[in-house]
Structures are given as C-alpha cells and as structure tokens.
Backbone as a printed PyTorch tensor [residue, N CA C, xyz], in Angstrom:
tensor([[[  0.8290,  -1.2320,   0.0420],
         [  0.0520,  -0.0070,   0.0190],
         [  0.8930,   1.2530,  -0.0030]],

        [[  1.9560,   1.2920,   0.7100],
         [  2.7870,   2.3330,   0.9010],
         [  3.3550,   2.7120,  -0.5490]],

        [[  3.7890,   1.8430,  -1.3290],
         [  4.4000,   2.0330,  -2.6120],
         [  3.2860,   2.6590,  -3.5160]],

        [[  2.1550,   2.1430,  -3.4040],
         [  0.9690,   2.6460,  -4.2500],
         [  0.6960,   4.1040,  -3.9580]],

        [[  0.7600,   4.5640,  -2.6050],
         [  0.5920,   5.9560,  -2.1420],
         [  1.7130,   6.7300,  -2.7890]],

        [[  2.8530,   6.3110,  -2.9020],
         [  4.0330,   7.1250,  -3.3940],
         [  3.8160,   7.3500,  -4.8730]],

        [[  3.1470,   6.5080,  -5.6320],
         [  2.9250,   6.7120,  -7.0650],
         [  1.6830,   7.5410,  -7.3990]],

        [[  0.8980,   7.9470,  -6.4360],
         [ -0.3190,   8.6950,  -6.7270],
         [ -0.0290,  10.2400,  -7.1200]],

        [[ -0.8610,  10.7250,  -7.9650],
         [ -0.6430,  12.1730,  -8.1880],
         [ -0.9470,  12.9100,  -7.0020]],

        [[ -0.3950,  14.1090,  -6.7900],
         [ -0.4990,  14.8550,  -5.6310],
         [ -1.9530,  15.2050,  -5.2020]],

        [[ -2.8650,  15.4550,  -6.1470],
         [ -4.3330,  15.6480,  -5.8570],
         [ -5.0030,  14.4860,  -5.2420]],

        [[ -4.5760,  13.2550,  -5.5000],
         [ -5.2850,  12.0840,  -5.0090],
         [ -4.5850,  11.5870,  -3.7000]],

        [[ -3.5070,  12.0860,  -3.3190],
         [ -2.7090,  11.6090,  -2.2610],
         [ -3.4090,  11.7900,  -0.8170]],

        [[ -4.0230,  12.9340,  -0.5670],
         [ -4.5180,  13.1880,   0.8690],
         [ -5.7220,  12.1480,   1.0560]],

        [[ -6.5490,  11.9480,   0.0590],
         [ -7.6650,  11.0770,   0.4290],
         [ -7.1670,   9.5550,   0.5790]],

        [[ -6.2390,   9.2140,  -0.2900],
         [ -5.7430,   7.8470,  -0.2260],
         [ -4.9570,   7.6180,   1.0140]],

        [[ -4.2270,   8.6660,   1.5150],
         [ -3.4240,   8.6000,   2.7550],
         [ -4.3370,   8.4970,   3.8980]],

        [[ -5.4300,   9.1420,   3.8760],
         [ -6.4580,   9.1700,   5.0090],
         [ -7.0170,   7.7540,   5.0820]],

        [[ -7.4250,   7.1960,   3.9290],
         [ -7.9390,   5.7210,   3.9510],
         [ -6.8930,   4.7830,   4.5140]],

        [[ -5.6350,   4.9800,   4.1080],
         [ -4.5910,   4.1590,   4.4670],
         [ -4.4670,   4.2090,   6.0490]],

        [[ -4.4220,   5.4550,   6.5800],
         [ -4.1750,   5.6050,   8.0600],
         [ -5.4220,   5.3070,   8.8650]],

        [[ -6.5960,   5.6260,   8.4050],
         [ -7.8040,   5.2810,   9.1990],
         [ -8.2740,   3.8850,   9.0340]],

        [[ -7.9940,   3.2150,   8.0800],
         [ -8.5600,   1.9670,   7.6710],
         [ -9.9220,   2.1170,   6.9970]],

        [[-10.3040,   1.0740,   6.2160],
         [-11.5500,   1.2410,   5.3800],
         [-12.7280,   1.4860,   6.1010]],

        [[-12.9430,   0.7660,   7.3220],
         [-14.2410,   0.9230,   8.0350],
         [-14.3890,   2.5230,   8.5400]],

        [[-13.2590,   3.1370,   9.0460],
         [-13.3330,   4.4810,   9.4160],
         [-13.5540,   5.3780,   8.2420]],

        [[-12.6990,   5.0880,   7.1690],
         [-12.6920,   6.0100,   5.9730],
         [-14.1670,   6.0050,   5.4020]],

        [[-14.7900,   4.8430,   5.4180],
         [-16.1990,   4.8610,   4.8730],
         [-17.1370,   5.6660,   5.5650]],

        [[-16.9280,   6.0020,   6.8990],
         [-17.8600,   6.7710,   7.6550],
         [-17.3910,   8.1940,   7.6990]],

        [[-16.2060,   8.5500,   7.2100],
         [-15.7430,   9.9180,   7.2550],
         [-15.4440,  10.4480,   5.7690]],

        [[-15.0460,  11.7390,   5.6950],
         [-14.7580,  12.2540,   4.3750],
         [-13.6200,  13.3710,   4.5050]],

        [[-12.7060,  13.2070,   3.5990],
         [-11.6690,  14.2040,   3.5840],
         [-12.3410,  15.5000,   2.9950]],

        [[-12.2880,  16.6440,   3.7730],
         [-12.6440,  17.9120,   3.2740],
         [-11.6950,  18.6240,   2.5180]],

        [[-10.5460,  18.7200,   3.1830],
         [ -9.3990,  19.3540,   2.4830],
         [ -8.0320,  19.1380,   3.3080]],

        [[ -6.9850,  19.3760,   2.5690],
         [ -5.5980,  19.3170,   3.1110],
         [ -5.0090,  20.6730,   2.8590]],

        [[ -4.8150,  21.4790,   3.8340],
         [ -4.2890,  22.8800,   3.7320],
         [ -3.4730,  23.2940,   4.8920]],

        [[ -2.4050,  23.9750,   4.5850],
         [ -1.5620,  24.5400,   5.5320],
         [ -1.1600,  23.5620,   6.5730]],

        [[ -0.7630,  22.2790,   6.1610],
         [ -0.2920,  21.2140,   6.9670],
         [ -1.2950,  20.6680,   7.8690]],

        [[ -2.5440,  20.8340,   7.5940],
         [ -3.6490,  20.3360,   8.3360],
         [ -4.5530,  19.5250,   7.4470]],

        [[ -4.9450,  18.3410,   7.8430],
         [ -5.9220,  17.4100,   7.2070],
         [ -7.1600,  17.5860,   7.8410]],

        [[ -8.2210,  17.9810,   7.1560],
         [ -9.5200,  18.2820,   7.6410],
         [-10.4000,  17.2040,   7.1140]],

        [[-11.0310,  16.5000,   8.2140],
         [-11.8420,  15.3090,   8.0760],
         [-13.2710,  15.6010,   8.5570]],

        [[-14.2670,  15.2560,   7.6680],
         [-15.6010,  15.3740,   8.2390],
         [-16.0640,  14.0730,   8.9280]],

        [[-16.7360,  14.1320,  10.0900],
         [-17.2100,  12.9340,  10.8020],
         [-18.5740,  13.0460,  11.0160]],

        [[-19.3810,  12.0000,  11.1590],
         [-20.7770,  11.8610,  11.3860],
         [-21.3360,  12.6650,  12.5660]],

        [[-20.6700,  12.6160,  13.7230],
         [-21.1990,  13.2270,  14.9170],
         [-20.1540,  13.4850,  15.9310]],

        [[-20.4970,  13.9970,  17.0930],
         [-19.5910,  14.3570,  18.2230],
         [-18.8190,  13.1260,  18.7470]],

        [[-19.5590,  11.9690,  18.8830],
         [-18.9240,  10.8000,  19.3010],
         [-17.7940,  10.3520,  18.4710]],

        [[-18.0740,  10.3560,  17.0860],
         [-16.9070,  10.0120,  16.2300],
         [-15.7610,  10.9970,  16.3500]],

        [[-16.0870,  12.2890,  16.4510],
         [-15.0010,  13.3780,  16.5210],
         [-14.1540,  13.0840,  17.7680]],

        [[-14.8000,  12.7480,  18.9430],
         [-14.1410,  12.5470,  20.2150],
         [-13.2200,  11.2500,  20.0660]],

        [[-13.6790,  10.2020,  19.5200],
         [-12.9890,   9.0060,  19.3950],
         [-11.7900,   9.1670,  18.3910]],

        [[-12.0260,   9.7540,  17.3010],
         [-10.9790,   9.9810,  16.3170],
         [ -9.8960,  10.9930,  16.7900]],

        [[-10.3220,  12.0270,  17.5420],
         [ -9.3090,  12.8810,  18.0660],
         [ -8.3060,  12.2180,  18.9420]],

        [[ -8.8120,  11.2660,  19.6790],
         [ -7.9510,  10.5070,  20.6340],
         [ -6.9730,   9.6160,  19.7800]],

        [[ -7.2780,   9.3360,  18.5650],
         [ -6.4530,   8.5560,  17.7920],
         [ -5.5320,   9.4610,  16.7620]],

        [[ -5.7170,  10.6490,  16.8360],
         [ -5.0210,  11.5570,  15.9360],
         [ -3.5470,  11.3490,  15.9180]],

        [[ -2.7720,  11.1910,  16.9410],
         [ -1.3500,  10.8310,  16.8350],
         [ -1.0260,   9.6360,  16.0950]],

        [[ -1.8640,   8.5720,  16.1800],
         [ -1.7220,   7.3920,  15.2390],
         [ -1.8550,   7.7140,  13.8010]],

        [[ -2.8260,   8.4520,  13.4420],
         [ -3.1250,   8.6860,  12.2050],
         [ -2.0130,   9.7410,  11.5520]],

        [[ -1.4800,  10.5850,  12.3750],
         [ -0.3960,  11.5560,  11.9390],
         [  0.7870,  10.6530,  11.6200]],

        [[  1.1000,   9.6430,  12.5540],
         [  2.2420,   8.8660,  12.2610],
         [  2.2860,   8.0760,  10.9890]],

        [[  0.9690,   7.5740,  10.6990],
         [  0.8400,   6.8340,   9.4580],
         [  0.8390,   7.7160,   8.0860]],

        [[  0.2710,   8.8200,   8.2050],
         [  0.1660,   9.8260,   7.0910],
         [  1.4810,  10.6460,   6.7700]],

        [[  2.2310,  10.9150,   7.8480],
         [  3.3080,  11.8080,   7.7620],
         [  4.3070,  11.4480,   6.6600]],

        [[  4.7030,  10.0880,   6.5750],
         [  5.6050,   9.7140,   5.4530],
         [  5.1580,  10.1210,   4.0380]],

        [[  3.8630,  10.3130,   3.9000],
         [  3.4170,  10.5550,   2.5290],
         [  3.0040,  12.0340,   2.3240]],

        [[  2.4610,  12.7090,   3.3790],
         [  2.0540,  14.0330,   3.3970],
         [  2.6130,  14.8140,   4.6120]],

        [[  3.3720,  16.0120,   4.4890],
         [  3.9180,  16.5250,   5.6190],
         [  2.9210,  17.3770,   6.3360]],

        [[  1.9860,  16.7460,   7.1300],
         [  0.9710,  17.3140,   7.8480],
         [  1.2620,  17.3740,   9.3420]],

        [[  0.7690,  18.3490,  10.0880],
         [  1.1870,  18.4490,  11.5840],
         [ -0.0630,  18.2200,  12.3670]],

        [[ -1.2380,  18.2620,  11.7930],
         [ -2.4250,  18.0780,  12.5540],
         [ -3.5830,  17.5300,  11.6970]],

        [[ -4.4540,  16.7600,  12.4210],
         [ -5.7290,  16.2950,  11.8300],
         [ -6.8490,  16.9540,  12.5130]],

        [[ -7.7150,  17.5420,  11.8100],
         [ -8.8850,  18.2080,  12.4870],
         [-10.0870,  17.4920,  12.0750]],

        [[-10.9990,  17.3010,  12.9080],
         [-12.2690,  16.6800,  12.7080],
         [-13.4440,  17.6000,  12.8470]],

        [[-14.3040,  17.7370,  11.8410],
         [-15.4510,  18.5300,  11.8240],
         [-16.6630,  17.6700,  11.6110]],

        [[-17.7300,  18.1030,  12.4160],
         [-18.9760,  17.2900,  12.3940],
         [-19.6250,  17.6870,  11.1270]],

        [[-20.2510,  16.7190,  10.4230],
         [-21.0110,  16.8820,   9.2960],
         [-22.3020,  17.6600,   9.4310]],

        [[-22.6910,  18.5210,   8.6510],
         [-23.9520,  19.1970,   8.7990],
         [-25.1440,  18.1420,   8.6190]],

        [[-26.1460,  18.3310,   9.5000],
         [-27.2850,  17.4890,   9.2490],
         [-28.0550,  17.7810,   8.0680]],

        [[-28.5590,  16.8080,   7.2510],
         [-29.4070,  17.0440,   6.1130],
         [-30.7030,  17.8400,   6.5060]],

        [[-31.0940,  18.8100,   5.7400],
         [-32.2550,  19.6090,   6.0560],
         [-32.0840,  20.6840,   6.9780]],

        [[-30.9580,  20.7870,   7.6410],
         [-30.7040,  21.8270,   8.4820],
         [-30.4950,  23.2020,   7.7780]],

        [[-30.6370,  24.3110,   8.4900],
         [-30.6520,  25.5860,   7.8600],
         [-29.3150,  26.2160,   8.2590]],

        [[-28.2070,  25.6360,   8.2000],
         [-26.9050,  26.2230,   8.4110],
         [-26.8910,  27.0760,   9.6610]],

        [[-27.3680,  26.6520,  10.7440],
         [-27.2730,  27.3750,  12.0240],
         [-28.2310,  28.5570,  12.1640]],

        [[-29.0600,  28.8490,  11.2320],
         [-30.1160,  29.9360,  11.3370],
         [-31.3900,  29.3230,  11.6880]],

        [[-31.9430,  29.6930,  12.8240],
         [-33.2530,  29.1880,  13.1780],
         [-34.3480,  29.6150,  12.2890]],

        [[-35.3800,  28.6750,  12.1170],
         [-36.4530,  29.0020,  11.2440],
         [-37.1450,  30.2900,  11.5560]],

        [[-37.2590,  30.5610,  12.7490],
         [-37.9060,  31.8540,  13.2320],
         [-37.1060,  33.0630,  12.7580]],

        [[-35.8830,  32.9770,  12.9710],
         [-34.9810,  34.0590,  12.4910],
         [-34.9760,  34.2490,  11.0260]],

        [[-34.9600,  33.0820,  10.4000],
         [-34.9150,  33.2110,   8.9220],
         [-36.2130,  33.9750,   8.3410]],

        [[-37.3550,  33.6150,   8.9890],
         [-38.6880,  34.1450,   8.4480],
         [-38.7060,  35.6470,   8.8530]],

        [[-38.1160,  36.0130,  10.0540],
         [-38.1350,  37.4200,  10.3840],
         [-37.3610,  38.3130,   9.3970]],

        [[-36.3420,  37.7080,   8.9280],
         [-35.3810,  38.4510,   8.0380],
         [-35.9850,  38.6590,   6.5520]],

        [[-37.0900,  38.0840,   6.2910],
         [-37.6100,  38.0800,   4.9120],
         [-38.3800,  39.3950,   4.8200]]])
C-alpha cells in the first residue's frame, strides 16, 4: 500500500493517505474535506466520532506523515441534512 501511495498524483494523495491511515471502516464513515496549511480536515458523522478519532489523531499522523507533511488532523462534524446552516427558522422568517 505504501508504494501505491507514493505513485499517486498529488491531488489524490490526501484522500488515499487518509484511507490508509484510518482503515477502510473508518474511512467509509468519514470524508476528507481538504488538506491545507499542514492540516488534514476530516468530516465525521457526529460528536462521538469526533471525540474517538481525536484520541487517535497521533496514530493517524504517524501513518500519514511519511506521505504528506501534515502536523495536525482536524475533525469537523458533518451538517445534518435539511438543517438551515445554523439559522433558526424563526430568525430566517423574520429577516424576509
């Protein structure tokens, strides 16, 4: 797997490195949002996932660092479908 990662184009490397570091089961429940300024930003389903994965961040970093020079993994909770991006319905109606 490590050799395959080394041969990937740079734009595909962060997602593949995350799947390699996290394992398939975790990678299927999470999503790479971006890799910027030495930070890998991963979307997670909920706060429980975020807490558990934050505890494992040093292990992820150790597995990813040989392929991508990152210093931190950040976990963000995915927005819930149908939610109004933080604006309550009452506030949205008043602003119309």
